[in-house]
N, C-alpha and C positions, 0 to 999 in steps of 0.2 A: 510569540504567538498568543496574543491575548484574545483573539476572535474565537467565538464558540461556533462550532459546526456540529450538525447532528452525527450520530454514530449509528452503525447498523450491526446487528448480530451477524458475525461471519467468522469462520475459522480460517486463519492464514498462518503460515509458518513465519517465524521471526527469530532472529538471533539477538540475544540480550547479553550485553557485557556490562556489569555494574562498575561504576567508576570508583576509584579509591576516594575516601572521604575528602582529602585535601586537593583533589584534582580540580583544575579549572576547566570550564567549558571552552572549546575552541571558538574563535571568532567565526563569522560567516565565511571570511576569506580562508581561514585555516580549515574549516569544514570542507569547503570546495576542494582544497588540496588533498584532503584525507579520503574523499570518496573514491572507491575503486572505479577504474576505467569502465568496467562492465556496467556499472550502475549509470554512469554518465551516458554511455552509448545507448542503453535501453531508453533512457529519458529522451534523448535526441530523436531516436527512431519513433517513439510514441508521439512526440510533438509534430514531427513531419507528417506522419500518417494522417492524423486528424485534420490538419489544414489542407492537405492535398485532396482528400476525398470530398470535403465540403466544396472546394473550388470547382471540381469536376462535375459535381451533381448539378451545379447551376448552368451547365452548358447544354442541358437537354439530353436527348436519347443517346447521342454519340458519347457525351460525357458520362452517362450512366454505364455504357458498355466499357469504357476505359476504366472507370472507377471500379467496376466489378472485377476486371482483370487485375488491377492494382491491389484490390483487397485480397485476392488469391495469393499474390506475391507477398503481401504483408503478412498473411497467415504463415507462410513458409519462414519468413524472417522471424516471426514471433516464436516459432518452434525452436529455431536456432538460438534466439535470445534467451528463451526459457532454459535451455540447456546450459548456456554460458553462465547465466545467473545462478543456476543450481550449484555450480562449482564454488560459489561464494558462501553457500549455506554450510555452516559448521554444525554437525550433529550434536556436539557437546554443548553448544550454546543455544540449541533449538528449543523453542517454546511455541505455543499456538495462541492466537488471539481468541477472545470470547466475542469481542466487538472491536470495531475500529471506525475512525472518522478522520477528518482533515486536521483536527487539532488534538486528538487524544485517542487512546486505545486502552483496552483491558486485555491482559494475557494471563494464562494459567502458569503457575509455578509450584514446584515442590517445596520451596522455601519461602519464608516470609521475607519481605523486602521493606527496608526502613522508609517511611514517608519522608519526602524531601531529598532523598538521595537521587543521584543522576545515573542515567543509563545510556550506553551507546547502543543503537538499535539498527538492525538491518531487517526491513519488512519486505517480504516477497509477495508480490501481487501477480500471481500466475495468470489470472484472467486478462490482465493488462500486458503480460509478457514484460514486466518491469519490476523494479525494486526501489526501495527508498532507504537511504542511509541518513540517519539523523541522531540527534540527542534528545532525551526526554527526561522529565523530572517525575518521580513517583508522587502521586497525589493521594494514594490510598492503598491499603492491603487488607483484604477480607478473607477470612478462612471459610472455605466452601468445600464440604465433603472430602476431607483428608488432603486438600491442596489449598492453594491461595489464588485469589483473583487480584492481580496487581493492576491498579489504574495508574496511567502515566499520561502526561501532557507534553507534546512536542515543545521544545524550547530552542532548538537549533535545527532549522529545516530550510533547504533551498526553496525559493518561490516556485520553481518549476516542479519540484516534488510535492509542494503543497497543492498545486493545481492538479497533479496526477492523483493525489489522494482524494481530492474533490470528485474527479471523474470516476475513480474506482468506487467510491462510496455510492455515487449516483447509479452506477452500473449494477452494484449489488442490490441497492434498493429497488431498482426497476425489476430485477429478477424476482425478488421477494414479493413485490406487488403483483407481478404476473402470475406467480405460483398461487398466491392467495386468491386471485380472481378465478383461476382455473378450479381451485378447490371449491369455491362458492358455487360456481357454475355446475360442478359435479353434484353438489349437495342439493341444488335446486331441481336437478333433472329427475 
């Protein structure tokens, strides 16, 4: 993952498991075998939803009505997926992001983490009713008010999860821009 993508400030839960120093990273094929079925299912549901809605919107009024109905059904499925994914969240490994993007993230930790070390990561994207299972390498660790902000860059990540992170980042950015515009509008009034 050498491409740079922007990051957005946002708090998301994630599970972090540091790898033992002599551990080798899995290949992409091994990564795919490791990923919990719930993560794969959520990724598939997310991909199908976005493609279907776009196709229906191009059909006109009838397509809009069908798309609205399907969006309601998708929200129900997302609630169920959120619950299923929450079962994958281990409270003992839980941390929270300070920011995230499609190529890197920063999370809060009570302990310093060695730069260059590798992490197994489960990143939970509640707004997308999805999650990402990946590996990352620590690129920095900064002490901030009695805790540490650990920067990490994804180094093993499925392409579909990379696309999911791009969509999630854009979604959060859109919300932040909307909130900022509303704040300016309120200040101008």
